[in-house]
N, CA, C and O atoms as a GROMACS GRO file, in nm:
protein
  336
    1MET      N    1   0.070  -0.107  -0.009
    1MET     CA    2  -0.004   0.011  -0.015
    1MET      C    3   0.091   0.128  -0.013
    1MET      O    4   0.081   0.221  -0.094
    2GLN      N    5   0.192   0.121   0.089
    2GLN     CA    6   0.284   0.232   0.095
    2GLN      C    7   0.333   0.274  -0.038
    2GLN      O    8   0.320   0.391  -0.073
    3ARG      N    9   0.391   0.182  -0.117
    3ARG     CA   10   0.448   0.202  -0.267
    3ARG      C   11   0.347   0.220  -0.355
    3ARG      O   12   0.370   0.308  -0.438
    4PHE      N   13   0.228   0.159  -0.365
    4PHE     CA   14   0.126   0.183  -0.464
    4PHE      C   15   0.099   0.330  -0.450
    4PHE      O   16   0.098   0.403  -0.549
    5PHE      N   17   0.077   0.373  -0.327
    5PHE     CA   18   0.000   0.515  -0.305
    5PHE      C   19   0.107   0.619  -0.291
    5PHE      O   20   0.077   0.737  -0.275
    6ALA      N   21   0.252   0.571  -0.298
    6ALA     CA   22   0.346   0.679  -0.294
    6ALA      C   23   0.356   0.743  -0.154
    6ALA      O   24   0.394   0.859  -0.143
    7LEU      N   25   0.325   0.675  -0.056
    7LEU     CA   26   0.323   0.727   0.083
    7LEU      C   27   0.425   0.745   0.151
    7LEU      O   28   0.506   0.653   0.154
    8ALA      N   29   0.449   0.856   0.217
    8ALA     CA   30   0.577   0.870   0.304
    8ALA      C   31   0.599   0.774   0.413
    8ALA      O   32   0.710   0.741   0.455
    9SER      N   33   0.462   0.721   0.465
    9SER     CA   34   0.503   0.633   0.581
    9SER      C   35   0.393   0.521   0.557
    9SER      O   36   0.292   0.544   0.491
   10ALA      N   37   0.423   0.397   0.616
   10ALA     CA   38   0.351   0.277   0.597
   10ALA      C   39   0.223   0.314   0.707
   10ALA      O   40   0.109   0.278   0.676
   11SER      N   41   0.243   0.372   0.810
   11SER     CA   42   0.136   0.397   0.900
   11SER      C   43   0.033   0.511   0.880
   11SER      O   44   0.032   0.578   0.776
   12GLY      N   45  -0.041   0.527   0.970
   12GLY     CA   46  -0.147   0.642   0.955
   12GLY      C   47  -0.220   0.638   1.089
   12GLY      O   48  -0.172   0.576   1.184
   13VAL      N   49  -0.346   0.710   1.100
   13VAL     CA   50  -0.428   0.707   1.216
   13VAL      C   51  -0.541   0.668   1.172
   13VAL      O   52  -0.602   0.731   1.085
   14HIS      N   53  -0.591   0.542   1.232
   14HIS     CA   54  -0.708   0.483   1.196
   14HIS      C   55  -0.830   0.541   1.274
   14HIS      O   56  -0.833   0.547   1.397
   15VAL      N   57  -0.943   0.589   1.182
   15VAL     CA   58  -1.053   0.654   1.241
   15VAL      C   59  -1.150   0.547   1.294
   15VAL      O   60  -1.209   0.467   1.221
   16MET      N   61  -1.162   0.553   1.442
   16MET     CA   62  -1.253   0.460   1.492
   16MET      C   63  -1.398   0.521   1.537
   16MET      O   64  -1.494   0.458   1.582
   17GLU      N   65  -1.388   0.641   1.515
   17GLU     CA   66  -1.561   0.695   1.568
   17GLU      C   67  -1.546   0.831   1.489
   17GLU      O   68  -1.443   0.895   1.470
   18ILE      N   69  -1.680   0.861   1.447
   18ILE     CA   70  -1.706   1.001   1.400
   18ILE      C   71  -1.815   1.073   1.478
   18ILE      O   72  -1.922   1.013   1.490
   19VAL      N   73  -1.805   1.173   1.525
   19VAL     CA   74  -1.899   1.243   1.615
   19VAL      C   75  -2.008   1.304   1.497
   19VAL      O   76  -1.961   1.354   1.394
   20LYS      N   77  -2.154   1.295   1.518
   20LYS     CA   78  -2.228   1.321   1.423
   20LYS      C   79  -2.229   1.499   1.428
   20LYS      O   80  -2.238   1.556   1.536
   21GLY      N   81  -2.220   1.563   1.319
   21GLY     CA   82  -2.214   1.695   1.303
   21GLY      C   83  -2.079   1.757   1.322
   21GLY      O   84  -2.062   1.878   1.310
   22SER      N   85  -1.973   1.666   1.356
   22SER     CA   86  -1.855   1.722   1.371
   22SER      C   87  -1.763   1.768   1.232
   22SER      O   88  -1.800   1.736   1.120
   23PRO      N   89  -1.651   1.839   1.254
   23PRO     CA   90  -1.601   1.868   1.109
   23PRO      C   91  -1.541   1.745   1.038
   23PRO      O   92  -1.502   1.750   0.921
   24ALA      N   93  -1.537   1.634   1.117
   24ALA     CA   94  -1.470   1.523   1.051
   24ALA      C   95  -1.616   1.460   0.955
   24ALA      O   96  -1.612   1.414   0.841
   25ALA      N   97  -1.716   1.474   1.028
   25ALA     CA   98  -1.828   1.400   0.973
   25ALA      C   99  -1.887   1.490   0.846
   25ALA      O  100  -1.932   1.442   0.742
   26LEU      N  101  -1.879   1.612   0.873
   26LEU     CA  102  -1.918   1.723   0.765
   26LEU      C  103  -1.832   1.717   0.647
   26LEU      O  104  -1.872   1.746   0.534
   27GLY      N  105  -1.696   1.672   0.679
   27GLY     CA  106  -1.604   1.645   0.569
   27GLY      C  107  -1.600   1.541   0.495
   27GLY      O  108  -1.532   1.550   0.393
   28GLY      N  109  -1.667   1.420   0.523
   28GLY     CA  110  -1.696   1.297   0.468
   28GLY      C  111  -1.593   1.193   0.520
   28GLY      O  112  -1.569   1.087   0.461
   29LEU      N  113  -1.534   1.231   0.636
   29LEU     CA  114  -1.449   1.096   0.688
   29LEU      C  115  -1.545   1.005   0.743
   29LEU      O  116  -1.656   1.041   0.781
   30ARG      N  117  -1.497   0.871   0.748
   30ARG     CA  118  -1.580   0.756   0.782
   30ARG      C  119  -1.505   0.685   0.899
   30ARG      O  120  -1.390   0.720   0.926
   31VAL      N  121  -1.561   0.598   0.961
   31VAL     CA  122  -1.508   0.493   1.047
   31VAL      C  123  -1.444   0.404   0.957
   31VAL      O  124  -1.502   0.359   0.858
   32GLY      N  125  -1.326   0.376   0.988
   32GLY     CA  126  -1.256   0.272   0.925
   32GLY      C  127  -1.145   0.324   0.811
   32GLY      O  128  -1.068   0.249   0.750
   33ASP      N  129  -1.154   0.481   0.795
   33ASP     CA  130  -1.067   0.546   0.730
   33ASP      C  131  -0.933   0.540   0.793
   33ASP      O  132  -0.925   0.532   0.916
   34ARG      N  133  -0.808   0.543   0.705
   34ARG     CA  134  -0.701   0.574   0.762
   34ARG      C  135  -0.641   0.705   0.716
   34ARG      O  136  -0.602   0.725   0.601
   35ILE      N  137  -0.634   0.795   0.817
   35ILE     CA  138  -0.568   0.935   0.766
   35ILE      C  139  -0.401   0.918   0.751
   35ILE      O  140  -0.326   0.871   0.837
   36VAL      N  141  -0.369   0.961   0.636
   36VAL     CA  142  -0.227   0.955   0.614
   36VAL      C  143  -0.146   1.077   0.589
   36VAL      O  144  -0.023   1.084   0.600
   37GLU      N  145  -0.225   1.171   0.556
   37GLU     CA  146  -0.158   1.310   0.515
   37GLU      C  147  -0.285   1.404   0.542
   37GLU      O  148  -0.404   1.386   0.518
   38VAL      N  149  -0.212   1.515   0.604
   38VAL     CA  150  -0.292   1.652   0.617
   38VAL      C  151  -0.213   1.750   0.544
   38VAL      O  152  -0.099   1.777   0.579
   39ASP      N  153  -0.275   1.809   0.436
   39ASP     CA  154  -0.216   1.926   0.358
   39ASP      C  155  -0.067   1.881   0.298
   39ASP      O  156   0.028   1.956   0.277
   40GLY      N  157  -0.076   1.746   0.279
   40GLY     CA  158   0.069   1.695   0.211
   40GLY      C  159   0.160   1.645   0.313
   40GLY      O  160   0.260   1.582   0.281
   41ILE      N  161   0.130   1.670   0.438
   41ILE     CA  162   0.223   1.642   0.542
   41ILE      C  163   0.180   1.498   0.605
   41ILE      O  164   0.068   1.477   0.653
   42ALA      N  165   0.281   1.405   0.599
   42ALA     CA  166   0.273   1.244   0.629
   42ALA      C  167   0.235   1.268   0.792
   42ALA      O  168   0.293   1.345   0.869
   43VAL      N  169   0.106   1.171   0.823
   43VAL     CA  170   0.083   1.154   0.973
   43VAL      C  171   0.106   1.010   0.985
   43VAL      O  172   0.070   0.921   0.908
   44ASP      N  173   0.171   1.000   1.098
   44ASP     CA  174   0.217   0.864   1.135
   44ASP      C  175   0.144   0.836   1.286
   44ASP      O  176   0.150   0.717   1.319
   45SER      N  177   0.084   0.916   1.372
   45SER     CA  178   0.049   0.900   1.515
   45SER      C  179  -0.072   0.992   1.516
   45SER      O  180  -0.094   1.080   1.433
   46VAL      N  181  -0.151   0.958   1.628
   46VAL     CA  182  -0.244   1.054   1.686
   46VAL      C  183  -0.173   1.194   1.733
   46VAL      O  184  -0.228   1.302   1.710
   47ASP      N  185  -0.062   1.185   1.791
   47ASP     CA  186   0.000   1.300   1.821
   47ASP      C  187   0.043   1.384   1.712
   47ASP      O  188   0.037   1.506   1.711
   48GLY      N  189   0.093   1.301   1.608
   48GLY     CA  190   0.137   1.386   1.495
   48GLY      C  191   0.019   1.440   1.441
   48GLY      O  192   0.022   1.562   1.426
   49LEU      N  193  -0.076   1.387   1.412
   49LEU     CA  194  -0.229   1.432   1.368
   49LEU      C  195  -0.238   1.566   1.447
   49LEU      O  196  -0.236   1.671   1.382
   50GLN      N  197  -0.249   1.570   1.586
   50GLN     CA  198  -0.290   1.674   1.642
   50GLN      C  199  -0.192   1.789   1.631
   50GLN      O  200  -0.231   1.905   1.622
   51ARG      N  201  -0.064   1.754   1.633
   51ARG     CA  202   0.046   1.856   1.612
   51ARG      C  203   0.018   1.934   1.451
   51ARG      O  204   0.040   2.055   1.439
   52THR      N  205  -0.025   1.865   1.354
   52THR     CA  206  -0.050   1.901   1.236
   52THR      C  207  -0.164   1.993   1.221
   52THR      O  208  -0.161   2.102   1.163
   53LEU      N  209  -0.253   1.945   1.271
   53LEU     CA  210  -0.374   2.026   1.297
   53LEU      C  211  -0.378   2.100   1.437
   53LEU      O  212  -0.459   2.077   1.526
   54ASP      N  213  -0.269   2.202   1.442
   54ASP     CA  214  -0.265   2.269   1.556
   54ASP      C  215  -0.357   2.429   1.533
   54ASP      O  216  -0.429   2.448   1.435
   55ALA      N  217  -0.340   2.513   1.625
   55ALA     CA  218  -0.438   2.617   1.616
   55ALA      C  219  -0.426   2.699   1.486
   55ALA      O  220  -0.521   2.767   1.448
   56SER      N  221  -0.311   2.694   1.419
   56SER     CA  222  -0.300   2.770   1.290
   56SER      C  223  -0.394   2.722   1.183
   56SER      O  224  -0.422   2.799   1.092
   57ARG      N  225  -0.445   2.596   1.188
   57ARG     CA  226  -0.564   2.568   1.086
   57ARG      C  227  -0.689   2.569   1.145
   57ARG      O  228  -0.781   2.516   1.084
   58ILE      N  229  -0.711   2.624   1.261
   58ILE     CA  230  -0.850   2.634   1.291
   58ILE      C  231  -0.934   2.733   1.206
   58ILE      O  232  -0.900   2.846   1.171
   59ASP      N  233  -1.046   2.672   1.179
   59ASP     CA  234  -1.134   2.750   1.065
   59ASP      C  235  -1.068   2.768   0.928
   59ASP      O  236  -1.111   2.858   0.856
   60LYS      N  237  -0.970   2.691   0.886
   60LYS     CA  238  -0.931   2.672   0.762
   60LYS      C  239  -0.911   2.552   0.707
   60LYS      O  240  -0.849   2.466   0.769
   61THR      N  241  -0.961   2.531   0.585
   61THR     CA  242  -1.010   2.412   0.516
   61THR      C  243  -0.861   2.340   0.499
   61THR      O  244  -0.765   2.400   0.450
   62VAL      N  245  -0.855   2.214   0.542
   62VAL     CA  246  -0.742   2.154   0.499
   62VAL      C  247  -0.776   2.013   0.424
   62VAL      O  248  -0.885   1.958   0.444
   63LYS      N  249  -0.693   1.964   0.350
   63LYS     CA  250  -0.710   1.834   0.268
   63LYS      C  251  -0.648   1.741   0.341
   63LYS      O  252  -0.530   1.747   0.376
   64ILE      N  253  -0.743   1.632   0.373
   64ILE     CA  254  -0.687   1.502   0.422
   64ILE      C  255  -0.686   1.396   0.353
   64ILE      O  256  -0.792   1.353   0.309
   65ALA      N  257  -0.578   1.339   0.331
   65ALA     CA  258  -0.560   1.222   0.238
   65ALA      C  259  -0.599   1.102   0.335
   65ALA      O  260  -0.548   1.100   0.447
   66VAL      N  261  -0.678   1.011   0.298
   66VAL     CA  262  -0.722   0.890   0.362
   66VAL      C  263  -0.718   0.764   0.274
   66VAL      O  264  -0.749   0.772   0.155
   67LEU      N  265  -0.680   0.650   0.327
   67LEU     CA  266  -0.709   0.516   0.267
   67LEU      C  267  -0.823   0.463   0.322
   67LEU      O  268  -0.840   0.447   0.443
   68ARG      N  269  -0.918   0.428   0.217
   68ARG     CA  270  -1.039   0.375   0.237
   68ARG      C  271  -1.064   0.254   0.146
   68ARG      O  272  -1.091   0.256   0.026
   69GLY      N  273  -1.048   0.141   0.233
   69GLY     CA  274  -1.037   0.005   0.154
   69GLY      C  275  -0.917   0.020   0.048
   69GLY      O  276  -0.805   0.040   0.095
   70THR      N  277  -0.930   0.012  -0.063
   70THR     CA  278  -0.794  -0.011  -0.154
   70THR      C  279  -0.792   0.121  -0.216
   70THR      O  280  -0.712   0.131  -0.309
   71GLN      N  281  -0.867   0.235  -0.184
   71GLN     CA  282  -0.868   0.376  -0.262
   71GLN      C  283  -0.788   0.468  -0.173
   71GLN      O  284  -0.799   0.444  -0.053
   72LYS      N  285  -0.719   0.558  -0.204
   72LYS     CA  286  -0.671   0.685  -0.135
   72LYS      C  287  -0.746   0.794  -0.207
   72LYS      O  288  -0.738   0.822  -0.326
   73ILE      N  289  -0.818   0.849  -0.116
   73ILE     CA  290  -0.913   0.963  -0.146
   73ILE      C  291  -0.878   1.101  -0.060
   73ILE      O  292  -0.824   1.090   0.050
   74ASP      N  293  -0.906   1.211  -0.108
   74ASP     CA  294  -0.894   1.325  -0.040
   74ASP      C  295  -1.014   1.370   0.011
   74ASP      O  296  -1.116   1.368  -0.058
   75VAL      N  297  -1.014   1.421   0.155
   75VAL     CA  298  -1.136   1.504   0.172
   75VAL      C  299  -1.112   1.631   0.242
   75VAL      O  300  -1.007   1.651   0.303
   76ASP      N  301  -1.207   1.715   0.235
   76ASP     CA  302  -1.173   1.867   0.283
   76ASP      C  303  -1.246   1.863   0.419
   76ASP      O  304  -1.364   1.830   0.431
   77VAL      N  305  -1.164   1.901   0.524
   77VAL     CA  306  -1.222   1.937   0.671
   77VAL      C  307  -1.178   2.055   0.701
   77VAL      O  308  -1.065   2.092   0.670
   78THR      N  309  -1.270   2.137   0.771
   78THR     CA  310  -1.229   2.255   0.845
   78THR      C  311  -1.260   2.247   0.982
   78THR      O  312  -1.372   2.244   1.034
   79PRO      N  313  -1.128   2.244   1.044
   79PRO     CA  314  -1.119   2.209   1.184
   79PRO      C  315  -1.174   2.348   1.254
   79PRO      O  316  -1.160   2.460   1.206
   80VAL      N  317  -1.238   2.317   1.373
   80VAL     CA  318  -1.294   2.417   1.478
   80VAL      C  319  -1.246   2.398   1.620
   80VAL      O  320  -1.224   2.289   1.674
   81GLU      N  321  -1.232   2.508   1.669
   81GLU     CA  322  -1.193   2.518   1.824
   81GLU      C  323  -1.291   2.430   1.899
   81GLU      O  324  -1.412   2.442   1.880
   82GLN      N  325  -1.234   2.327   1.995
   82GLN     CA  326  -1.304   2.253   2.072
   82GLN      C  327  -1.346   2.318   2.189
   82GLN      O  328  -1.273   2.399   2.245
   83ALA      N  329  -1.466   2.286   2.234
   83ALA     CA  330  -1.520   2.359   2.369
   83ALA      C  331  -1.440   2.274   2.476
   83ALA      O  332  -1.395   2.160   2.459
   84GLY      N  333  -1.432   2.360   2.598
   84GLY     CA  334  -1.375   2.308   2.713
   84GLY      C  335  -1.218   2.266   2.701
   84GLY      O  336  -1.159   2.219   2.798
   0.00000   0.00000   0.00000
């Protein structure tokens, strides 16, 4: 998969839950997707994903590359400030 999709890393972040009405849900992410890039930056862990989606990207649309089954697709998500 890494070679086929020319990914920088063989890992990613597996999406285990999507909150209804959340930016992820509105952007089209699905349970079972594996996030591999955000705006072209490889994601290899939850911490890496959180660092990439830092405050500078709040309210700005980002392109998230995911592996869904045997396809690599891009979804656009607009992160928002989390309450609490």
